[in-house]
N, C-alpha and C positions, 0 to 999 in steps of 0.2 A: 535596421540594427547593424552596427559595425561588426567586423569579423571577431574582434576581441570580446565584444559584448556577447556575441553568439557563443563563442567558446566558453565564456564564464558561465553561461546557462547550464552547460553540461558538466561543469566541475564544481559548482558551488551550490550547496543546499539552500534554497530560498526559505524565507519565513512567510508562511501563508496563514492569514487570519480571517475568520468570519465571526458570525454571531455566536455559534455553538462550539466552535473548535479553533484551536491554534496549532499549527504544525511548525516545529522549529528543528534546526539541525541537531541530530543526535550526538551526544558526547558521553564520555565515561562518567561525568558528573550526574547523569540521569539514572545511573544504576540503582541507587537506593529507592528512588521514587518508582522506577519500573518494577522493582522487587515488591514494593507495596501493592502495586497494581495487579501483580500476579497472585497475590494473596497466598493461599496454601498450596498453589500449584494445580488447582482443579483444571485450568485451561490446558495445561501441558499433558494432562492424562488422556486427551483425545488423540489416539494413536495416529490418526490420519492428518492431524493438523501440525503446522510448523510453528509451535509455540514453545519457547524455552522453559525448562524447569527452573524454579527459583535459584537452585545452586549452580545452574549453567548459564545464568543470565550475563555474568561478566564476560564469559567467553563469547556469547552471542553478540554482545555489543562490540567487542574487539573485532570479531569477524566482519561485522557490518562496516566498521570504520576502516578496516583493511581493504574491503571491497571498494569503498569510496576512494581511498588512496590510489587504488589500481585503476580507477576510472570506470568501474563497472556498476556502481550503485551510488545513489544519493539517499541516505537514510534519515528519517524524521522521527522525532518523539511527538506524541499526540497528547494535547492537554484539553480539558473541558473549559467551559466558559468561566469557571472560577479559577482557572490556572492549575488545576490538579492534573498531574500526569496520569493518563489512563491507558496508554499503549504505544505501539510503534507501527510504522508503515515505511515503505521506501519505493523509490524508482529503482529498477534494476534492469539488467540486459540492455544497457544503454548503447545505442548505435546512432551517433550523430550524423553518420554518412547517409542514412536513409531519409530523414531522421525518424527514429522509432524507439520506444522503451516499453517496459512492463511496469505495472503497479502491483505490489504484493508484499509478502512478509508482514501482513497486517494482522494484528491481534489487539483486542480491546478488553478492558475490565468488563465483567458481565453487566454491570449496571448501566453501561452506555451502549450496549449492543442493541441494534435495531431502533436507534433513536435518530434524531436530526443530526447528531454529531457525525455519524458515519456518512450520511448523505452529503453533508456540507464538506466533509473532508475529501470525498471523492470528487465533488464539484470543483473544489479548489485545486486539487491535483490535476484533474483533467484540463481545467482551464489553463493552468500554467503550462502543461505539456503541449497543448494545441496552439495556444495563443501567444505564448512567450517563447517556448523552445521550438515552435514550428513543426511539431511532429505530424506525420501523415498517418500514423497508426499508433495505438496504445493497446498493449495486450494484458491479459489476466490469465493466470494458471492456477489450478487447484486439483486436489486429489479427486478421483472418481467417487470415492466414498464420502467426501465432504459435501453432503447434500445442502447444508445450510449455506456454505460458501458459494456453491453453484447457483443456488436460488438468488442470493444477494447480488452476484455479478450480473445475472440475467436481469434483475430488477433495475440495474443501472441503465440498461439499454444496450449492453454489449451483446454481440451475437456469437454463438458457439461456432468455432472454426473446425473443431474435430477433437479426437482423442488420440494421444500419443501413448501407445501400449508399452508397458515396462520402461517408461521414460526415465525415471529416476527411482530413488528409494525413499520410503517414509522414514521418520526419525527412528523407528524401531527396526529398521533394516529390511522390511518387506518391500517387494517391488511395487512401484506406484504407477498406475495409469493416470496420466495428466490430462485433464479437460482444459482445452485452450479456447479462450474467448478473445474478441478484439472489438475496438471501436476505431473506425477510420475517419479521416478528416472531413469527408463529405457528410458523414453522419453526425458529426459533433454539434452543429447548431440545433438539431432536433433533440439530441441527448441532453444538451445544456438546458433547453426549455423543460424537458421532462424532469431533470434533477431539480431545477428551480421550483417546479410545481410540487414535487415531493417535499422539498424543504419548506415551502410555504404551508403545506398541510401539517407539518410538525409544529409550526409557529401557531 
């Protein structure tokens, strides 16, 4: 890969497509569809989760696009196999010098949670990070209290690195202990096989 192509990997949001899911660059045009995916805002009522309330969605998207412009994030909108927008995710904490990044800011409409859509989305994101962007590590972070998220990250094959006490704040302002997980490049082949096996079981 040429230097310019490598640089483009860290500044351009790719389109990633599978059987169950499509990930596309997030834009302001997605706000109405994302608001429909949020429904009545039940997802944002989980105080320990980083899910925007419907009336804060436009600010959320603006912030994600500003982070992209600053070179610290690559945000995606997530659609199901029928093309319906069902949520968001992003690469963040980008560090091309290592190279390393985190995957997070992920939320989905309830009907697609714990389906093949999320498994395939993570497979596509991890494959692009390790095999195209050349990452030697990919991280995941979540609140200590978000048991569902912690279990989901562990199911991917990520290993828990530790807990950062009072690392940041929840959306309601309370201090957040952050549970940190990662997958490193030497583990990726086994994780890839594991995720493909999970995906095959959904099919």
